[in-house]
C-alpha positions as CSV (number, residue, x, y, z in Angstrom):
1,M,0.0,0.0,0.0
2,K,1.1,3.6,-0.7
3,S,1.8,6.3,1.9
4,M,-0.3,9.4,1.8
5,E,2.6,11.5,0.5
6,Q,3.4,9.0,-2.3
7,S,-0.3,8.9,-3.3
8,N,-0.5,12.7,-3.5
9,L,2.8,13.0,-5.5
10,Q,1.8,10.3,-7.9
11,A,-1.7,11.8,-8.3
12,K,-0.3,15.2,-9.2
13,K,2.0,13.6,-11.9
14,M,-1.0,11.9,-13.6
15,V,-2.4,15.1,-15.1
16,V,0.8,16.5,-16.4
17,G,2.7,15.8,-19.6
18,M,0.2,14.1,-22.0
19,S,-0.3,16.0,-25.2
20,K,-3.7,16.1,-27.1
21,D,-2.3,13.8,-29.8
22,K,-1.2,11.3,-27.2
23,M,-4.6,11.5,-25.5
24,I,-6.3,10.8,-28.8
25,E,-4.0,7.9,-29.4
26,K,-4.6,6.5,-25.9
27,M,-8.4,6.9,-26.2
28,R,-8.4,5.1,-29.6
29,K,-6.3,2.3,-28.1
30,I,-8.7,1.9,-25.2
31,N,-11.7,1.9,-27.5
32,S,-10.2,-0.7,-29.9
33,S,-10.0,-3.2,-27.1
34,R,-13.7,-2.8,-26.1
35,N,-17.0,-3.4,-27.9
36,D,-19.4,-1.9,-25.3
37,N,-20.8,1.6,-24.9
38,T,-19.9,2.5,-28.5
39,D,-22.0,5.7,-28.8
40,S,-20.4,7.1,-25.7
41,R,-16.9,6.2,-26.9
42,K,-17.5,7.9,-30.3
43,N,-18.8,11.0,-28.6
44,A,-15.9,11.2,-26.2
45,L,-13.4,10.9,-29.1
46,K,-15.2,13.7,-31.0
47,I,-15.1,15.9,-27.9
48,L,-11.4,15.3,-27.4
49,M,-10.5,15.9,-31.1
50,G,-12.2,19.3,-30.8
51,G,-10.3,20.1,-27.7
52,I,-7.9,23.1,-27.3
53,P,-4.4,22.3,-25.8
54,I,-3.0,25.1,-23.6
55,G,0.2,24.4,-21.8
56,D,-0.1,21.0,-20.1
57,K,-3.9,20.9,-20.3
58,V,-6.4,20.1,-22.9
59,F,-9.7,22.1,-22.7
60,V,-12.9,20.6,-24.1
61,I,-16.6,21.6,-24.3
62,V,-18.7,18.7,-23.0
63,P,-22.5,18.1,-22.9
64,V,-23.5,18.2,-19.2
65,E,-25.6,15.0,-19.7
66,D,-22.5,13.1,-20.8
67,L,-20.7,13.6,-17.4
68,H,-20.7,11.1,-14.6
69,I,-20.0,11.2,-10.9
70,D,-18.4,8.2,-9.1
71,K,-20.1,8.0,-5.6
72,A,-17.4,5.5,-4.4
73,Y,-15.1,8.4,-3.5
74,Q,-17.1,11.6,-4.1
75,R,-18.9,13.3,-1.2
76,P,-22.7,13.6,-1.4
77,A,-24.1,16.8,-2.9
78,Q,-24.5,19.4,-0.2
79,S,-27.0,22.1,0.6
80,H,-24.8,24.9,-0.7
81,V,-25.4,23.7,-4.3
82,K,-28.7,25.6,-4.4
83,T,-26.9,28.8,-3.4
84,L,-24.2,28.1,-6.0
85,A,-26.9,27.8,-8.7
86,Q,-28.6,31.0,-7.6
87,E,-25.4,33.0,-7.5
88,W,-23.8,31.4,-10.5
89,D,-21.0,33.5,-12.1
90,D,-19.3,32.1,-15.2
91,M,-16.3,34.4,-14.6
92,K,-15.7,32.7,-11.2
93,C,-16.3,29.1,-12.3
94,D,-13.2,27.1,-13.0
95,P,-13.4,24.3,-15.7
96,L,-14.5,21.0,-14.4
97,K,-11.8,18.3,-14.3
98,I,-12.8,15.1,-16.0
99,N,-11.3,11.7,-17.0
100,Y,-12.2,9.3,-19.8
101,R,-12.2,5.8,-18.3
102,S,-11.9,2.5,-20.1
103,D,-15.7,1.9,-19.6
104,G,-16.3,4.6,-22.2
105,N,-17.6,7.3,-19.9
106,L,-16.4,10.7,-18.8
107,Y,-16.1,11.1,-15.0
108,V,-15.9,14.4,-13.0
109,W,-13.2,14.1,-10.3
110,D,-13.1,17.8,-9.4
111,G,-16.3,19.9,-9.7
112,Q,-19.2,17.6,-8.9
113,H,-21.1,20.4,-7.0
114,R,-20.7,22.7,-10.0
115,L,-22.1,19.9,-12.2
116,V,-25.1,19.5,-10.0
117,A,-25.7,23.3,-10.1
118,L,-25.4,23.3,-13.9
119,K,-28.1,20.6,-14.1
120,M,-30.3,22.6,-11.8
121,M,-29.9,25.6,-14.2
122,C,-30.6,23.5,-17.3
123,I,-27.2,24.5,-18.8
124,D,-26.3,22.1,-21.6
125,Y,-22.5,22.5,-22.0
126,V,-19.6,23.1,-19.8
127,L,-15.9,23.7,-20.1
128,C,-13.7,21.0,-18.8
129,V,-10.0,19.9,-18.6
130,I,-9.7,16.3,-19.7
131,T,-7.4,13.4,-18.9
132,V,-7.6,10.0,-20.5
133,G,-7.3,6.5,-19.1
134,L,-7.0,7.1,-15.4
135,S,-8.5,4.4,-13.2
136,Q,-11.0,4.9,-10.4
137,S,-8.2,4.8,-7.8
138,D,-6.2,7.3,-9.8
139,E,-9.2,9.7,-9.8
140,A,-9.7,9.1,-6.1
141,A,-6.1,10.0,-5.4
142,L,-6.4,13.2,-7.4
143,F,-9.6,14.1,-5.6
144,G,-8.0,13.4,-2.2
145,C,-5.1,15.8,-2.8
146,Q,-6.8,18.6,-4.6
147,G,-8.4,21.7,-3.2
148,D,-11.8,22.2,-4.7
149,S,-12.1,25.8,-5.8
150,L,-15.6,26.1,-4.3
151,K,-15.5,23.8,-1.2
152,K,-12.5,21.9,0.1
153,P,-13.0,18.3,1.0
154,D,-13.0,17.7,4.7
155,P,-11.1,14.8,6.4
156,Y,-14.0,12.4,5.9
157,D,-14.3,13.2,2.2
158,I,-10.5,12.7,1.8
159,F,-10.8,9.4,3.8
160,K,-13.2,7.9,1.3
161,A,-10.9,9.0,-1.6
162,H,-7.8,7.6,0.1
163,V,-9.5,4.2,0.8
164,C,-10.5,4.0,-2.9
165,A,-6.9,4.9,-3.9
166,G,-5.3,2.4,-1.5
167,E,-3.6,4.9,0.8
168,A,-2.0,2.9,3.6
169,I,-3.2,4.5,6.8
170,D,-6.8,5.2,5.8
171,T,-7.1,1.7,4.3
172,A,-5.9,0.2,7.5
173,I,-8.4,2.2,9.5
174,K,-11.2,1.1,7.1
175,D,-10.1,-2.6,7.5
176,L,-10.1,-2.3,11.3
177,C,-13.6,-0.6,11.3
178,D,-14.9,-3.4,9.1
179,K,-13.5,-5.9,11.5
180,W,-15.4,-4.5,14.5
181,G,-18.6,-3.4,12.6
182,L,-18.0,0.3,12.5
183,I,-18.3,3.1,9.9
184,V,-15.9,6.1,9.7
185,N,-18.4,9.0,9.9
186,R,-18.3,12.6,11.3
187,N,-21.7,12.1,12.9
188,N,-21.3,10.9,16.5
189,K,-25.0,10.9,17.1
190,R,-25.5,7.6,15.4
191,A,-24.4,4.2,16.9
192,G,-21.6,2.4,15.2
193,N,-19.9,5.6,13.8
194,L,-16.2,6.2,14.5
195,S,-16.2,10.0,14.6
196,C,-12.6,10.7,15.6
197,L,-10.7,10.3,12.3
198,T,-7.9,12.8,13.0
199,L,-7.1,11.0,16.3
200,T,-7.3,7.6,14.6
201,R,-4.9,8.6,11.9
202,E,-2.4,9.9,14.5
203,I,-2.6,6.6,16.4
204,F,-1.7,4.8,13.2
205,R,1.1,7.3,12.3
206,R,2.6,6.4,15.7
207,G,2.6,2.8,14.8
208,H,0.0,1.9,17.4
209,G,-2.6,0.3,15.2
210,E,-2.7,-2.7,17.5
211,H,-3.6,-0.4,20.4
212,L,-6.6,0.8,18.5
213,D,-7.6,-2.8,17.7
214,W,-7.5,-3.4,21.5
215,V,-9.7,-0.4,22.1
216,L,-12.3,-1.3,19.4
217,E,-12.3,-4.9,20.6
218,L,-13.0,-3.8,24.2
219,L,-15.9,-1.5,23.1
220,H,-17.3,-4.2,20.9
221,E,-17.2,-6.8,23.7
222,A,-18.8,-4.3,26.1
223,N,-21.7,-3.9,23.6
224,W,-20.9,-0.2,23.1
225,N,-21.4,-0.4,19.4
226,E,-25.1,0.0,20.3
227,F,-24.5,3.5,21.8
228,T,-24.1,6.9,20.2
229,K,-20.9,8.8,21.1
230,A,-19.3,5.5,22.0
231,H,-16.5,5.9,19.5
232,C,-15.9,9.7,19.7
233,H,-12.6,11.3,20.6
234,R,-12.9,11.4,24.4
235,I,-13.7,7.7,24.6
236,I,-11.2,6.4,22.1
237,N,-8.4,8.6,23.4
238,A,-9.0,7.7,27.0
239,L,-8.9,4.0,26.3
240,Y,-5.9,4.4,24.0
241,E,-4.0,6.2,26.6
242,I,-4.7,3.4,29.1
243,K,-3.5,0.8,26.7
244,K,-0.4,2.9,25.8
245,S,0.6,3.2,29.4
246,D,0.4,-0.6,29.8
247,D,1.8,-1.8,26.4
248,D,1.7,-5.5,27.4
249,D,-1.0,-7.7,26.0
250,N,-3.0,-7.4,29.2
251,K,-6.3,-9.2,28.8
252,F,-6.9,-8.8,32.5
253,I,-7.2,-5.0,32.3
254,Q,-9.3,-5.3,29.2
255,R,-11.7,-7.8,30.9
256,K,-12.1,-5.5,33.9
257,L,-13.0,-2.5,31.7
258,I,-15.4,-4.6,29.6
259,T,-17.2,-5.8,32.8
260,Y,-17.6,-2.2,34.0
261,L,-18.6,-0.7,30.7
262,R,-21.3,-3.3,30.2
263,K,-23.1,-1.8,33.2
264,T,-22.9,1.9,32.0
265,N,-23.1,4.0,28.8
266,P,-21.1,6.9,27.3
267,D,-23.2,9.7,28.9
268,D,-23.1,8.2,32.4
269,L,-19.4,7.5,32.1
270,L,-18.7,11.2,31.4
271,V,-21.0,12.2,34.3
272,N,-19.2,9.9,36.7
273,A,-15.8,10.9,35.5
274,T,-16.7,14.6,35.9
275,I,-18.0,14.0,39.5
276,Q,-14.8,12.3,40.4
277,Y,-12.4,14.7,38.6
278,P,-14.1,18.1,38.3
279,Q,-10.8,20.0,38.3
280,F,-10.0,18.9,34.7
281,Q,-11.5,20.4,31.6
282,D,-10.2,17.7,29.3
283,E,-13.0,15.1,29.1
284,S,-10.7,12.5,27.8
285,K,-8.4,12.9,30.7
286,K,-11.3,12.7,33.2
287,I,-12.5,9.4,31.7
288,K,-9.0,8.0,31.5
289,L,-8.4,8.7,35.3
290,F,-11.8,7.4,36.2
291,L,-11.4,4.2,34.3
292,L,-7.9,3.7,35.8
293,D,-9.6,4.0,39.2
294,V,-12.1,1.3,38.1
295,V,-9.3,-1.0,37.1
296,N,-7.5,-0.5,40.4
297,R,-10.4,-0.8,42.7
298,I,-12.4,-3.7,41.2
299,T,-11.3,-7.0,42.9
300,S,-12.3,-10.4,42.0
301,K,-13.9,-12.7,44.6
302,N,-15.5,-15.9,43.5
303,G,-15.8,-14.6,40.0
304,I,-17.8,-11.5,41.1
305,F,-16.4,-8.0,40.7
306,E,-17.2,-5.8,43.7
307,N,-17.6,-2.0,44.2
308,Q,-18.4,-1.4,40.5
309,D,-21.3,0.9,41.2
310,R,-19.6,3.3,43.5
311,F,-19.7,6.3,41.2
312,I,-22.7,5.5,39.1
313,A,-24.8,8.7,38.6
């Protein structure tokens, strides 16, 4: 798998250095090996042959109806599209960036919100910069490292693109979430959403992916996948810090925490931690210290853990 820096560098090189003639040659070569989608292929070739090369780019006029959006890595259309359509200014609109794929279709990898706005305004043609023969993962890598002229992708948009492009850290995060039945999503008000992507990336950059696996296993075994806010920053970081301070494969500590967490929920845990440690503003630190107290005070007698309700709100 590629590092984030390698993916971005490779992506930026993809759109530089191919002349119009080479693009035409490549498109014809792609089309000669396929018998499907023939009308779309012929139209794409006509569009390219009418293109205007300027510097390292080839500009083309494309029917709006011929453009496609790949939802595998693109973010959903957002509410500001209506405002964009209402306040449309051709002088401020950069060309859309499109790619001709081997399936015979033209895909927008930069400018999908502008495309939606154009459709809302019933505009038939749009100026684009074209590339030829990039794969879905190539487009995703380009999307992940570009700054959209209208709205920059946020970390969760970039996460989807990186996963599609095979970037190492985000792919590893996706694999771990799949393992424990989670989805990477900014919304912490839905159960099963890992909403602390920046923290999670940092944990992996430190080489502590196994620590995060330990944390997610703990929450899964405690049945916390059923709770909202169970996989937000304060919970994940508190448990990660506990694991990091005891780097051994200590199943005993994990079992103690699982036993306690099964009897509480994210909201009550924060309340109890705040009661116990009101002097700290950092919610993650409060929870960490409170859970360390839980580990230290619960004792086993005949298989029953005692004193576990001492700070229940």
